C-alpha positions in Angstrom: -17.5 -20.1 35.5 -15.0 -21.7 33.2 -14.7 -21.3 29.4 -16.3 -24.7 28.7 -19.4 -23.7 30.7 -19.6 -20.3 28.9 -19.4 -22.0 25.5 -22.1 -24.6 26.5 -24.6 -21.8 26.9 -24.8 -21.6 23.1 -25.9 -25.3 23.1 -28.8 -25.8 25.4 -29.3 -29.5 25.6 -31.8 -29.5 28.5 -34.8 -27.8 27.1 -37.0 -30.9 27.2 -36.1 -31.4 30.8 -36.8 -27.8 31.5 -40.3 -28.0 29.9 -41.1 -31.0 32.1 -40.2 -28.8 35.1 -42.5 -26.1 33.9 -45.4 -28.6 33.4 -44.8 -29.6 37.1 -44.9 -26.0 38.2 -48.5 -25.5 37.0 -49.5 -28.2 39.6 -47.7 -26.3 42.3 -49.5 -23.0 42.1 -47.6 -21.3 39.3 -50.3 -20.7 36.7 -49.7 -17.3 35.1 -48.8 -17.8 31.4 -46.1 -15.1 31.1 -44.3 -16.4 34.2 -44.4 -20.0 32.9 -43.1 -18.8 29.5 -40.2 -16.9 31.2 -39.3 -20.0 33.2 -39.4 -22.1 30.0 -36.9 -19.7 28.4 -34.4 -19.3 31.2 -32.0 -22.3 31.5 -31.7 -22.9 35.2 -28.8 -25.3 34.7 -26.5 -22.4 33.6 -26.8 -20.8 37.0 -25.5 -23.7 39.1 -22.2 -25.6 39.2 -21.4 -28.3 36.6 -21.8 -31.0 39.3 -25.4 -29.9 40.0 -26.7 -29.5 36.5 -28.5 -32.7 36.3 -30.4 -31.7 39.5 -31.2 -28.2 38.2 -34.7 -29.0 37.0 -35.8 -30.8 40.2 -38.1 -28.7 42.5 -35.4 -28.2 45.1 -33.0 -25.5 46.3 -29.3 -25.9 45.4 -26.1 -24.4 46.9 -24.3 -21.7 44.9 -21.5 -21.0 47.4 -21.0 -18.5 50.3 -23.7 -20.2 52.2 -26.3 -19.1 49.6 -28.8 -21.1 47.6 -30.8 -20.9 44.4 -34.4 -21.3 45.6 -36.9 -24.0 44.4 -38.4 -23.2 41.0 -41.9 -23.5 42.5 -41.1 -20.9 45.1 -39.4 -18.5 42.6 -42.4 -19.0 40.3 -45.0 -18.2 43.0 -43.0 -15.1 44.3 -42.5 -13.7 40.8 -46.1 -14.4 39.8 -47.3 -12.5 42.9 -45.7 -9.3 41.5 -48.1 -9.2 38.6 -45.5 -7.7 36.3 -46.0 -6.0 33.1 -43.6 -4.8 30.4 -43.8 -1.2 31.8 -42.7 -2.1 35.3 -39.4 -1.2 37.0 -38.3 -4.0 39.4 -35.9 -4.0 42.3 -34.5 -7.4 43.3 -32.7 -7.6 46.7 -30.4 -10.6 46.5 -29.1 -11.4 43.0 -27.7 -14.7 44.2 -27.2 -17.0 41.2 -29.0 -14.6 38.8 -31.6 -17.1 37.8 -34.6 -15.2 39.3 -33.0 -12.0 37.9 -33.2 -13.5 34.4 -36.8 -14.5 34.8 -37.7 -11.0 36.0 -35.9 -9.5 32.9 -38.3 -11.3 30.6 -41.3 -9.9 32.4 -40.5 -6.3 33.2 -39.2 -3.1 31.5 -36.0 -3.2 33.6 -34.5 -4.8 36.7 -32.1 -3.4 39.3 -30.6 -6.2 41.3 -28.6 -5.9 44.5 -26.0 -8.4 45.8 -23.8 -8.0 48.8 -21.4 -10.8 47.8 -19.4 -9.4 44.9 -18.3 -12.7 43.4 -21.9 -13.9 43.1 -22.9 -10.6 41.4 -20.0 -11.0 39.0 -20.8 -14.6 38.2 -24.5 -13.8 37.6 -23.6 -10.9 35.4 -21.4 -13.2 33.3 -24.1 -15.8 32.8 -26.8 -13.2 32.0 -24.5 -11.5 29.5 -24.3 -14.8 27.6 -28.1 -14.9 27.5 -28.1 -11.5 25.9 -30.5 -9.9 28.5 -29.9 -6.2 28.3 -32.4 -4.6 30.8 -30.6 -5.5 34.0 -28.5 -3.2 36.2 -26.2 -5.0 38.7 -25.4 -3.2 42.0 -22.7 -4.7 44.2 -23.9 -3.7 47.6 -26.9 -4.3 50.0 -28.2 -0.7 50.3 -31.5 -0.5 48.4 -31.3 3.3 48.5 -28.4 3.0 46.0 -31.0 2.0 43.4 -32.2 5.3 41.9 -35.9 6.2 41.9 -39.1 4.3 42.8 -40.1 0.9 41.7 -43.3 -0.7 40.6 -42.3 -4.0 42.3 -39.7 -5.1 44.8 -38.8 -8.8 45.4 -36.5 -9.9 48.3 -34.7 -13.2 47.8 -33.8 -13.8 51.4 -35.7 -14.2 54.7 -36.1 -11.1 56.9 -36.4 -11.5 60.7 -38.6 -8.4 60.7 -40.2 -6.5 57.9 -37.8 -3.7 56.6 -40.5 -1.0 56.4 -38.2 1.5 54.7 -38.7 -0.6 51.5 -42.2 0.8 51.2 -40.5 4.2 50.5 -39.0 2.7 47.3 -42.4 1.7 45.9 -44.6 3.7 43.6 -48.0 4.6 45.0 -49.4 1.4 43.5 -46.2 -0.7 44.0 -46.0 -4.3 45.2 -43.4 -5.9 47.6 -42.9 -9.7 47.9 -40.7 -10.7 50.8 -40.2 -13.8 53.1 -40.6 -12.8 56.8 -39.8 -15.1 59.6 -42.8 -16.3 61.6 -43.5 -19.4 63.7 -40.2 -21.2 62.8 -40.5 -20.7 59.1 -40.5 -17.9 56.5 -43.9 -16.7 55.3 -43.8 -15.2 51.9 -46.0 -12.1 52.0 -47.1 -9.8 49.2 -47.7 -6.2 50.3 -49.6 -3.9 47.9 -49.6 -0.1 48.2 -52.6 2.0 47.3 -51.6 5.5 48.2 -51.1 5.5 51.9 -52.8 2.2 52.4 -50.9 -1.1 52.5 -52.6 -4.5 52.2 -51.0 -7.9 52.7 -51.5 -11.4 51.2 -50.0 -14.7 52.2 -48.3 -16.4 49.2 -46.5 -19.5 50.6 -44.2 -20.8 53.3 -40.6 -21.8 52.8 -37.1 -21.7 54.2 -34.7 -19.0 53.1 -31.1 -17.9 53.8 -31.2 -14.8 56.1 -31.5 -11.3 54.8 -28.4 -9.4 55.8 -27.7 -5.7 55.5 -24.4 -4.0 56.1 -22.1 -6.9 55.5 -20.6 -6.8 52.0 -18.2 -9.5 50.8 -15.8 -8.7 48.0 
């Protein structure tokens, strides 16, 4: 991100466009007030390149480099909404990417630990989020979720898994929630898993296409 882009963060000229996007989201299954409020307050155009800023409030995914994308606002909204976050929750995000979803989570939870295997993406996201003055986020530059200390009330995975990584359940509290896209029938199905002690229930949230979830391949 260049100096001009950093300085422009202090002058958000796209709030009206952002609020129109939020109005559209309520017609696409995002209806929880605190999620809509968070998405109203997080400027998505700061998390994409200058060339894509005028497309940033369309309901579409956009490239962010390294073969990665920033997901559709409607998909992010529905995934975050499914977590049922409160201000006492600890959240683990797997796949920082642009940092846009990270910023939304930070408005809703007590704190967020976010993992990213591509170091330059993590650094870029940290820079933008620091300009937004969000203090409750810990950035982890690797893909090992066990490097995030403790248990979490909610885990959200921002990439599509070929198979469900069941070890993630060990990182959840006894009543924790996991939202993850899992490949099935030529598309990713976003599933919410809820723990209740030793019992796990699942709920279908939506279907979408995601970049693949990769473990063990860090990029500096």
